[in-house]
N, C-alpha and C positions, 0 to 999 in steps of 0.2 A: 436554416434548419429549425431548432426549437429550444425554448427554455423549459426547465422542469422545476416545479416548486412543491415542496412537501410541507404541509401545515399540520402540526400537532398530531403526527402519526404515532399511534400506539397499536400494539398487536398482542393478543393473547390466544393461546391454544388451550381451551378449557380454562383451568385455573392457573396455568403457567403463563406469566407475562414475559415476552421476549423482546419487545421494543417499547420504549418509554418516551413519549412526547418528542418525537423527532421533527425538527424544523430545519429546512435546508433549501437553498436556492442554487440552481445550476444554470449557468449562463449559456447562451447560444454559442455553439461550436466549441465548448469546453470539453476536455478529456478529463473526466472525474473518476477517481478510483476510490472505492469503498474497501478499506483494509482493516484487518483485525484478526484475532485468533479464532479458532473454530468455536462456534456457538455464540458469537458476539451479536448475531442478528443481521449480518450484511447481506446474505442471500435472501433472507425473508424480506428485507427492505427492497431489494431489487425485484423480487416477485410481486410485491405490492405495486411498484411502479408499472410493471408489465401488465398487471391485471390477473396474474395467475393466483395471487392471494388477495384477499380483501382485508383492508385495515379494520381493526376493531373500532378505532376512533381516528378521525382526521381526514384530510383531503389530499388528493394528488392533482396537480394542475400541470398541463402540458400546453405551452404557448398561451397561457392565461386561461385556458378552458378547463373546467373541473371535469376530470375523467374518472373520478372515484368509482362511479357505478357503471362505467362503460366496459364492455368486453375487450379482451386484448386486441382483437382484429380492428377495433374502431379507435385505438389510441395512437396509431401512427408510429408504433415501435416495432423493432425486430430484435429477437433475442438469439444469442449464440450460446449454446450450452457446453458444459464440461465434456459430455459425450458428444460425438460428432453427429449422431442421429442421421446418418446417411442411409439411403436405400441401397443395399448391396447389389441388387439385380439391375440397377439403373446406371447409365453412364454418368460421368461427371457433368456433361451437358444437361442431362435430364434431371439430375439432382439439383443443379442450380436453377433450372427452369421450373421446377415443381410448383412453387407458389404462384408463378405466372400462369401455369396451366389451370390451376385451381381457380384463379381469377378470370379465366377465359380470355386472356390477352391474345390478340391476333398474332399469327406466326411471325410476321415481319418484325413487329415491335419486340416480341419475345426473343428472337435471335439477336437483335441489336443489343438488348439489355444483357443477355448472357455473354455475348462476345465482349462487351465493354467490361463487365465484371471479371471475366477471365483474363483480359489484358491487364487490368489493375492488379490482379493477384498472380500474374505470371502462370496462368494455367491453360493458355491457348493451345499448347501442344499436348494437353492431357484430357481434352474434352471427350475423347472416345474411350478413355480408360474407365474401368470399374473401380469402386473404392478399394477393393482388395489389392489392386495393383499399385496403390499409392502409399507414400510414406505417411507417418503420423502428421507431420507438418502440412503436407499437401491435402490430407483429408480435412484438417482444420480450416484450411483456406477455402475448400469447397463449401464447408458449412458457413463461412463468412460470406462467400459469394452468393449463397442462397438468401442471405439477409440483404446484401447490396441491391439485388435486382428489385426488391420491393420498394426502394426509394423511401425508407422510413424517415420520420422526423428525428427519432432517437435510436441509437444502437445500444443494446444492452448485452454485456458479456459476463457470463457466470463461470469464473475460473476456467477459461478456455484452454489454458496451457498446462494444466495440472497433469494431464496424461502423457505429456511429452518428456523426453529425457533432457538433461541439463543443456546440452549443446543446441537442441532444437528450440528449447524455451528462449534461449538467448537470441537465436535467429528470428523467432516469431515476435519477440518484443520489438525488434527493429521493424519487422513487416507491419505490425499494428500501428507503430508510430508513423510510418510512411503512409499507411492507409488513412489515418486521421488527417494528415496534411493534404492528401489528394482529394478526399471527400469533403473536407472542411465541415464536418458534421459534429453534432453533439453525441458524445459517447460516455456511457457509464459502465465501469468495469469493476468486477468484484474479484478480490484475491486475498489470500492469507500471506502472500509473499511480499514483504516490504520492499524487496529489490525491484520487483515489477512495478510497485506503486511509485517508487522514487524515480525510476527511469522513464516512465511513460506519462505520468499525470501532469496536467496543468494545476489541478487541485486535488488534494488528498483529504478524504474524510475518514478519520480514525474512530472505529467503533469498539466499545468494550462493555460487555454485559448489558447490551440493549440500549446504550446511550451513546451520543456523539461526544467523544473526549476532546477533539479539536479538529478544526478545518483550516487548511492553509496550503500554500505551495510546498513542494518537497523541501526546499531549503529553509523555508520558514519553520517547518516542523522540526527539521534537523537542528537548526541553530537556536530556536526559541520554543522548545516544548513547554506547554502549560502545566503538564502533570508528569509525575514520575512514570506512569504507564506509557505515555507517548514517548518520553525520553528513552525508555528501555526497549520500546518496540521499533522505533525508527532509527536506522543506522546499523551497520554490520561491520565488525562484531558488535554485540550489544554493549550499551553503556555500562560502566562500572558504578556501583553505589557503595559509598563508605560512610559509616556512621561517625559523625564528629564526636570526639570525646569531650569537647567543650566548645561553647559558642559565645561570642561577645558581639554586641552591636554598639558601634560608636560613630556618631555623625554620618549615618547612612552607609557605613561599611561593616560587612560581616567578616569576622575573623573566626574561622573554624579550625580547630586543632585536630590533626590526623597523626597520631603517634608523636614523633619528635618534630614533625613538620606542621605547617599551617598554610591555609589559603586565605587570601584577603580579597573580598568581592564587594564592589559597590552595589548596593541593592536598595529597593524601596522596602524599608523595614516593616511598615504596616503595624500589625499586632505582634510581630516577632520581637522577642526580648532576650536578654542574656540568659544562657542556660537552657534555652529551648532545644528540643530534640530536632536536629537537622542532619539530613543526609546530603553528602556531596556527590554529584554525578560527574564522572570523568570518562570521556570517550577514549577508547583504546588508542586511537590515532593521535591523541593530544598528549602523549607521554614521551619523555626523552630520557635516555640513560644518562646518569650524572656520576661524575667522579668526586663530587663535593657534597656528600650528604644526599638528602631526599628521602623518599619513602622506600624502605627495603622491600624487595619482592623475592620470594623463593620460587624459582621456576620449576614447574612440573612437566610441562609439555611444550615442545617447540614445533611449529608448523611452518615449513617453507612453502610459500605460495607464489613464487616468482618475484614480483617487484617488492614484496614485503615479507617480513617474518612475524608470525603471530605467536605470542607467548601466553601461556596459561599457567597460573600459579596462585599464590596467596600473599597477602600483605597484612600488616598490623595484627589483629587478633584472628588470624586464619581466614579472613574474608577472601572469597574468590576474586581474582583480578585477571584482566586480560590487557595486554599491551601490544601495539602494532609498531614495529620498528623497521628501518631500512633493511633491504635484503643482504647487505654486507655486514650486518651485525653478527658477531661471533659469540653466540650464547648457546649453552646446551642444558638439558635437564639436570637439575641438581644445583645449578649455579644460584648464587644470591647476587642480585643487582640492585642498584638504587635508581629510583625514577624521580625526575623533576616534574612537578605538576604545574601547568600553566594556569594561574588563577583567573586570567582573562577569558579562558575557555571553559571554566568549570560551571556547573549548575548546582543550585541549592534547592532542596525540597523540604517542606515542613512535615510534621507527623501525619498530616492528612493527605500527603502525596501531592500537594500543590506547589508549583514552582514559585520561588521568590523572584520577583521581577528585577532584572539587572537595570542599573541606571546607565 
């Protein structure tokens, strides 16, 4: 398929700057997800790759060729939008075949490509249906089929599952993962949903306020976030952040005081020194109820979600805190419990929001 390279991409709308010096390489056959909150620039970046937007500064290279000034039709890409954009008066067959008819592909080749796409997407028995007779998931598959028949170098997806209900989104995540395996193609996918990013991506690109915060595999971002923003955005429920009341650095080890408890972490101290403002990041799933001291938590809300129980409450100086415990935990709102924090799984962030590297 194709590689994609972005060099020094910046974008402004009038006086409003939305992307700042983006540099990124996407390898052949990778499934890359752009993820971030609304307004972070992820869709604008996708549209620049597609040619629907022009970068103010910088270059887009596909397979080593500079396509920055090429129209979308000449870039070898195909884009699937949030809205299905299907023609309601046409059958599924004709919707999928539409770009081939525009390209004046002969009827035999057209049928072969449509049938092949329909087989991949399990739509063979729906080819005579109109879009109004299909479920939301089936309509999205038709839109994807219309992209497949074009044999693009790169597939682009702009939040394609956001119009689906939770159950269908889960099903379609699996379908898209299978599609990537079957087509063995380069795919770039935009979403604000970090669960979609974690479950489908080979590589995640986290964007925030128009800049790339971090690039890496899902588990790399989960275990080794480089910034407080990435740590709080990746993982569900979100990471807890507690302000240490005192910090000491001794022989490469950080000791951070949390109320009557403390965590001890081996770190590369760098410029960090005793007394610096440090926040400790603790994932909800890395907490354990203790009968022998620990951090006290006042429980406000208990959510039973099957295999686990999610607790919401407060610790220390009324800081919000979330803990994930086994489903057999007998805890109710109003209880006070004590939690043991595993220092080996904690993260530390300085006042600039940068992670202190663990040794």
